[in-house]
C-alpha positions as MATLAB code, in Angstrom:
seq = 'MVYRYTILIVMFAFIGCSIPKISIHQKVSPKHKQEILKKADILNNRGIKAYREKRFNDALSYYMQSLNIKRRFLKENTLTIATTYNNIGLAYKALQNYKMALKYILASLKIREDILGKNSSLVAESYNNLGTLYLKLGKLDRAIEYTKKTIEIKSSIIKKEKRDTAIAYNNLAVMYERNGEYNLALDNYFKALNIAKEISNIDDRFLRHIYINIATIYYTVGNYQKAKEFFRLGNGNRIELKPIIVK';
ca = [
     -57.840   22.663   15.621;
     -55.595   25.085   14.050;
     -53.340   25.192   17.117;
     -53.093   21.638   17.610;
     -52.223   21.478   13.921;
     -49.220   24.414   14.344;
     -48.018   22.265   17.679;
     -47.621   19.210   15.621;
     -45.614   21.186   13.428;
     -43.531   22.655   15.783;
     -43.078   19.274   17.592;
     -41.826   17.419   14.455;
     -39.496   20.032   13.677;
     -37.916   20.050   17.011;
     -37.818   16.280   16.815;
     -36.379   16.452   13.470;
     -33.494   18.833   14.937;
     -32.606   16.889   17.564;
     -31.605   13.823   15.728;
     -27.680   13.646   15.986;
     -25.571   13.873   13.099;
     -22.079   13.098   12.584;
     -20.628   15.796   10.095;
     -17.453   14.993    8.398;
     -15.483   18.019   10.456;
     -16.686   16.473   13.809;
     -13.688   14.722   15.660;
     -14.555   10.879   15.462;
     -11.719    8.142   16.272;
     -10.316    6.062   13.796;
     -11.886    2.900   15.135;
     -15.223    4.746   15.304;
     -15.314    5.699   11.907;
     -14.067    2.260   10.721;
     -16.989    0.815   12.757;
     -19.316    3.601   10.561;
     -17.497    3.106    7.338;
     -17.887   -0.955    7.715;
     -21.920   -0.029    7.828;
     -21.528    1.570    4.385;
     -19.574   -1.732    2.763;
     -22.511   -3.462    4.140;
     -25.394   -1.321    2.455;
     -23.175   -0.978   -0.588;
     -23.093   -5.095   -0.506;
     -27.017   -5.412    0.161;
     -27.516   -3.192   -2.846;
     -25.534   -5.008   -4.808;
     -27.521   -8.312   -3.731;
     -30.831   -6.321   -4.560;
     -29.704   -5.584   -8.145;
     -28.572   -8.649   -8.977;
     -32.013  -10.080   -7.876;
     -33.471   -7.046  -10.162;
     -34.866   -5.275   -7.255;
     -34.020   -2.026   -8.290;
     -35.536    0.420   -6.024;
     -34.222   -1.636   -3.140;
     -30.860   -1.718   -4.554;
     -30.815    2.091   -5.428;
     -31.973    2.926   -1.536;
     -29.106    0.800   -0.182;
     -26.534    2.640   -2.405;
     -27.589    5.804   -1.175;
     -27.443    5.178    1.960;
     -24.389    3.736    1.677;
     -23.349    7.039   -0.437;
     -24.391    9.230    2.475;
     -22.503    7.675    5.146;
     -19.315    7.698    3.019;
     -19.655   11.312    2.128;
     -19.724   12.157    6.022;
     -16.382   10.813    6.462;
     -14.288   10.360    3.141;
     -13.465   13.190    0.393;
     -15.188   13.235   -2.534;
     -12.241   12.440   -4.781;
     -11.971    8.767   -3.218;
     -12.727    5.583   -5.442;
     -14.954    3.889   -3.066;
     -17.491    6.804   -3.428;
     -16.853    6.223   -7.405;
     -17.907    2.948   -7.105;
     -20.922    3.888   -5.259;
     -21.791    6.579   -8.065;
     -21.424    3.979  -10.680;
     -23.472    1.368   -8.912;
     -26.382    4.302   -8.109;
     -25.954    5.077  -12.043;
     -26.291    1.266  -12.952;
     -29.571    1.311  -10.606;
     -31.261    4.189  -12.508;
     -30.340    2.700  -15.525;
     -32.118   -0.242  -14.797;
     -35.253    2.003  -13.498;
     -34.772    3.591  -17.332;
     -34.021    7.000  -15.419;
     -31.205    7.606  -17.937;
     -30.817   11.162  -17.142;
     -30.232   10.380  -13.485;
     -27.880    7.332  -14.661;
     -25.875    9.447  -16.968;
     -25.537   11.952  -14.000;
     -23.939    9.216  -11.754;
     -21.763    7.215  -14.238;
     -20.201   10.687  -15.247;
     -19.538   11.633  -11.859;
     -18.077    8.192  -10.963;
     -15.679    8.378  -14.393;
     -14.591   11.685  -13.544;
     -13.117   10.604  -10.106;
     -11.596    7.276  -11.580;
      -9.765    9.427  -14.249;
      -8.555   11.887  -11.626;
      -7.136    9.366   -9.536;
      -5.951    6.360  -11.837;
      -5.548    7.907  -15.469;
      -7.369    6.582  -18.219;
      -5.443    3.516  -18.700;
      -7.270    1.627  -16.124;
      -9.850   -1.033  -16.030;
     -11.955    0.936  -13.599;
     -12.225    3.952  -16.426;
     -12.846    1.152  -18.607;
     -15.916   -0.095  -16.985;
     -17.208    3.512  -16.848;
     -16.619    3.807  -20.431;
     -18.536    0.725  -21.352;
     -21.096    1.764  -18.889;
     -21.616    5.254  -20.606;
     -21.880    3.523  -24.188;
     -24.708    1.361  -23.202;
     -26.297    4.081  -21.828;
     -25.859    6.335  -24.580;
     -27.230    3.351  -26.894;
     -30.106    3.436  -24.837;
     -30.324    7.346  -25.082;
     -30.731    6.750  -29.008;
     -26.858    8.856  -29.112;
     -25.115    5.952  -31.459;
     -22.382    7.925  -32.218;
     -21.604    8.781  -28.543;
     -22.101    4.733  -27.810;
     -19.496    3.876  -30.094;
     -17.099    6.346  -28.922;
     -16.972    5.228  -25.446;
     -17.388    1.362  -26.592;
     -13.867    1.865  -28.481;
     -12.301    3.622  -25.900;
     -13.094    0.457  -23.833;
     -11.759   -1.720  -26.102;
      -8.597    0.103  -26.426;
      -7.898   -0.243  -22.754;
      -8.978   -3.758  -22.147;
      -6.627   -4.446  -25.154;
      -3.920   -2.429  -23.434;
      -4.680   -4.306  -20.236;
      -4.281   -7.470  -21.652;
      -1.318   -7.021  -23.352;
       0.348   -5.463  -20.200;
      -0.837   -8.721  -18.311;
       0.690  -11.060  -20.945;
       4.022   -9.336  -20.782;
       4.080   -8.962  -16.869;
       3.520  -13.421  -17.346;
       6.266  -13.470  -19.685;
       8.667  -11.725  -17.451;
       7.724  -14.069  -14.524;
       8.461  -17.030  -16.553;
      11.858  -15.441  -17.616;
      12.912  -14.614  -13.869;
      11.742  -18.288  -13.021;
      13.923  -19.760  -16.013;
      16.687  -17.499  -14.474;
      16.372  -19.523  -11.219;
      16.349  -22.693  -12.540;
      19.318  -22.019  -14.670;
      21.253  -20.909  -11.789;
      20.284  -24.074   -9.616;
      21.971  -25.639  -12.807;
      18.325  -27.450  -13.635;
      18.753  -26.487  -17.721;
      15.930  -28.401  -18.846;
      13.643  -26.492  -16.583;
      14.906  -23.558  -17.819;
      14.780  -23.740  -21.067;
      11.177  -25.145  -20.629;
      10.311  -21.676  -19.150;
      12.732  -19.128  -21.405;
      10.474  -20.611  -24.085;
       7.023  -20.121  -22.368;
       8.279  -16.604  -22.130;
       9.298  -16.456  -25.659;
       5.965  -17.568  -26.891;
       3.916  -14.777  -25.207;
       6.694  -12.374  -25.732;
       6.357  -12.954  -29.915;
       2.144  -12.582  -29.337;
       2.905   -8.832  -28.000;
       6.148   -7.661  -29.340;
       7.835   -6.438  -32.861;
      11.041   -8.079  -34.024;
      12.972   -5.401  -32.312;
      11.550   -5.231  -28.971;
      14.774   -5.855  -26.308;
      12.592   -7.630  -23.675;
      12.171  -10.660  -27.102;
      15.825  -10.254  -27.686;
      16.811  -10.548  -24.403;
      14.798  -13.862  -24.074;
      16.604  -15.121  -27.224;
      20.282  -14.666  -25.838;
      19.097  -16.324  -22.566;
      17.960  -19.255  -24.454;
      21.165  -19.101  -26.499;
      23.188  -18.675  -23.651;
      21.773  -22.342  -22.249;
      22.497  -24.000  -25.025;
      25.870  -22.626  -25.033;
      26.542  -23.853  -21.462;
      25.290  -27.310  -22.339;
      27.428  -27.750  -25.484;
      24.319  -27.423  -28.179;
      26.691  -24.643  -30.035;
      24.313  -24.847  -33.625;
      21.015  -23.853  -31.532;
      22.926  -21.046  -29.079;
      24.377  -19.910  -32.595;
      20.796  -19.842  -34.151;
      19.456  -18.145  -30.981;
      22.191  -15.644  -30.328;
      21.889  -14.366  -34.168;
      18.094  -14.201  -33.446;
      18.894  -11.573  -30.361;
      21.703   -9.827  -31.977;
      21.545   -9.984  -35.674;
      24.630  -11.841  -36.424;
      26.766   -9.462  -34.577;
      28.114  -12.549  -32.477;
      30.300  -15.140  -33.385;
      30.182  -18.088  -31.442;
      33.319  -20.928  -31.349;
      32.782  -24.311  -29.001;
      34.371  -24.751  -25.405;
      37.366  -27.050  -25.840;
      38.325  -28.405  -22.443;
      41.860  -29.706  -22.262;
];
């Protein structure tokens, strides 16, 4: 009986060792690598579905399988691995294993900060997750600290997005102006101006630039009073305008 038991152990050990595994150092064709990484994405998506259905143990299992595949083919310091770490952390949090949740969310944060810097929406996501996790752990000061960081980053991102939108309106106005469509140009300059006023102070160069553009349109169409008003807003009374007289 002891002999058979020994044989079984040897057989299981042999079978276990005989399973072929692809290591990160093994040469794999790019096509094969992409196929395997696609499986990792499928597993991750199954994990997300399970998480949304509150099957947190299943979600954790899928995330871990996905992570094991990614680690064989990707460097540790990649955003896709950071995302998987974050997902694993959230699954552990849902299972109330806060120690493991903290480990993985912090690992995700480190990678995201290394690659993206601290002013990124993904970093803000990690900060927010840490804030709610520290709250669960009863560490209110840390929870407040990370939640404040989240708000700071999100506010900065919103401001940048608004500025980019204002720039786009300004650019569209320039195009209409060049095409001689002055009413449409003015309409878009004012859209840019309204957004710029929300996010800029009175000395902001971009804000003053829009004032000058609006003044130029009014000057072109012969509305000299309006042109003078907007030139003053953009230049602080440094430009004196005279009507164009056609002889």
